[in-house]
N, C-alpha and C positions, 0 to 999 in steps of 0.2 A: 451600519452597512461599514467595513473596511475602506480604507481608502489608501492608496498610493503612499507611502512614506520612505522618503530617501535620506532621514537620518537615522544616526546609529543608535542602538539600544543597548542597555547593559544587562549582561546575565551572570548570576550566581547562584552556584549549589553551596548549601551547607547542609551540617548535621546535626552538630554539636558544640558550637561556637557562636551561640547567639550573644552573647556578651561582646564579641570583637566584632560581630556583624553590625549590631545597633550602633558601636563607635563608628565604622564605616559609612553607614547609610546615614548620620547626621552630618557627615560631611559632602556625601554625594547630593542630598537634598539641597544644597546650597549651591556646589559646582555645576551639578549637573540639573538647574532647574526645569528644563524643557525635555528632558530625555528619560525615558519610559525604562523602568526598574522591572526584571523578573526576575524572580528568586526561587528555587527549589528547595524545599524542606524537605530532606529526609529524614530529619529526626522529631517530627512533629513538637516543635520548640514553642508555637503559640507566638510567632514573632507578630508585633503588631504592624499595621498599615500606616505608615507615616503619611504618606502623600496620596493624591490619586492618581500619582506617575507611579506607583508602586502596586506589583501584583507579585502575591505570594501563593505557591500552589507546595500543599503538603500532599507529600507521597504516602501511599501506605505502607512502602517498603523502601529500604537503600537502594538507589539506584546504580551507586557507585559513581566514581568521576565521569568514565566514560558516557555511561549510561543517562548522569544528571545533564551532560553537556550536549549530548544527542536531544533529549528532551527537551532543554531549552532552545536551542537552535530551530528545533523544529516549528517551536511554538513561534519563536521570532519570525520565521519565515511565514507563518499562518497568518500573521500580522503585518506582514507585507513590508519586514524590514530587510536588508541587503547587507547590512553591515553589524556587527557584535561584538562589543567590548566587554568579554568575559574576565571575570576576576574572582581570586580566592575572598574566603570571608573573612580571613585573617590578616589581609593587608588593606591599605589605605594608600590609593593614587589619587595624589593632590593635584590633578589637572583639572581644566576645563573644558565647556563643550567645542570650544572654538579651537583648542591645542588638538584635541582628536578627531575633530572634523577636518582640520588641515592636514593632519597624518593620515588620513583616510584617502581625501583628495588626491593627493600628491603621490600614493601607490600605486592606484591603477588596482582593475579586478584581480590581477594574477599573483598580486604581493600579500605576504603575511607578516603582520607585525607584532613583534613579540618584545618584551623585556630583557634585559641583558642573561646571559645564562646564571650567574649569580642568585639571580631571582626565581630561578625555574620558570615555570607557564604560570606564576600568579597574575601576570596581565598579559593579555594579549588581546589582538584584534583579528577576527577572521570574517570571512564575507561568503555570502550563498554561492557565488561563482565557484569559490576555492571549493566550498563543502561540496559541492554536486560533482566537481570533477573529481574530488580526492576519497570522496565518499565519506560514510558514517564514522565516528570514532567507535573503534573496536571493543564491543562490550564483553569480549571473552578476559579480558582484561578486569578482573573483579576488583572491588572496591577501591584502591588505588595504588598508583605506581606504573609505570611504563607505558602507558597509554599516551603519554605526550610523546615520548620517543618514538614510538610506533607512527602517530602522525606525521612526524617532523619527517621520517625517514620516506614516509609515504608521499609526502609533498615534495620531497627533494627528486624520486624517483619520476613523478608527473611534472618536474619542471616549474615548480610555484619560485618565485622570488620570495627568498625568506630574507626576512630586514630586523636587526636587532636594533630596537630604539632606547634610548635615553628616557625620553619621554614618558615611556611606560614602565619604568623602573618606579615601584612603588616608595613612597617617601615613608610609610611605616610598613616595614616586613617583617612576619614573623613566619618561621619555617616550619610546617608541617604541625599546627596548634591541634588539630583535630587529634592528629595521631598520637601528640603528647598525653590529650585528655583521654584518649581510648585506642590504645596500640591493638586492639582485636580489628579496628578497622584497616589496617595495613594488609595489603595483598603483595608485598615486596616480594619475597621468595618465588612463591606460585608464578607473580606475573613475571619474573625475570626468566624463568623457566620456560615459560609460554613465549617469551619476546624470541631468545636463542633458538627456539625451535622453529619458530616464523621465518626469521630473518637469517638464520645461518652463524648468528654470533652475538655479542652485547652491542650496545649500541655505541656506534662509532666504528664498529667491525663487523658491521652486516657483510655477508658473503652472495645473500641471494636477490636477486633482481624481481621476484616473483614471490609470494606467501608461502612458505615451505618448500621452495625450490622448486615448482610446479609449472 
């Protein structure tokens, strides 16, 4: 039977960078010994379970970034988690449990924590309160790109406290290694056009306060 869990969990989507993910997991098992790690494998990579704190879900098809984040967050909520440290598979965040817990505690339920802009959304902390307030990630953004811009703007519209945190900056950062390995996994052009149609401009130049100006 599940019991209420006030600790955060780690959520990681992956599709084709098992090599980089394994490097990160070796560190996380040391830095986060009491933290549950949930992984969505969109590429059937046969990822080994290195610890009882690690759960790997192999998908029958690629959920994309937005779909993977939704699946992972909903699964974490089912396990009664409130706070989620969401990481890319191609970065390594060399922080410990106490640092992340302190960051969550100081922020409150209406604070979204994210690494500095240079690192994109490769490392961020989302909680259930914000997720239920803002809603799911928009899975119309296929594959990857712009799903984070969309959610960022929606949080802004909903009055969420958006905080850039140096402590969430990955010590090992490799940008878009999934796309570097397989360019067909990019949905950049289509997603950019959809974002413009949805919000009346590119990220930072939005004109609509409701989706599609309705």
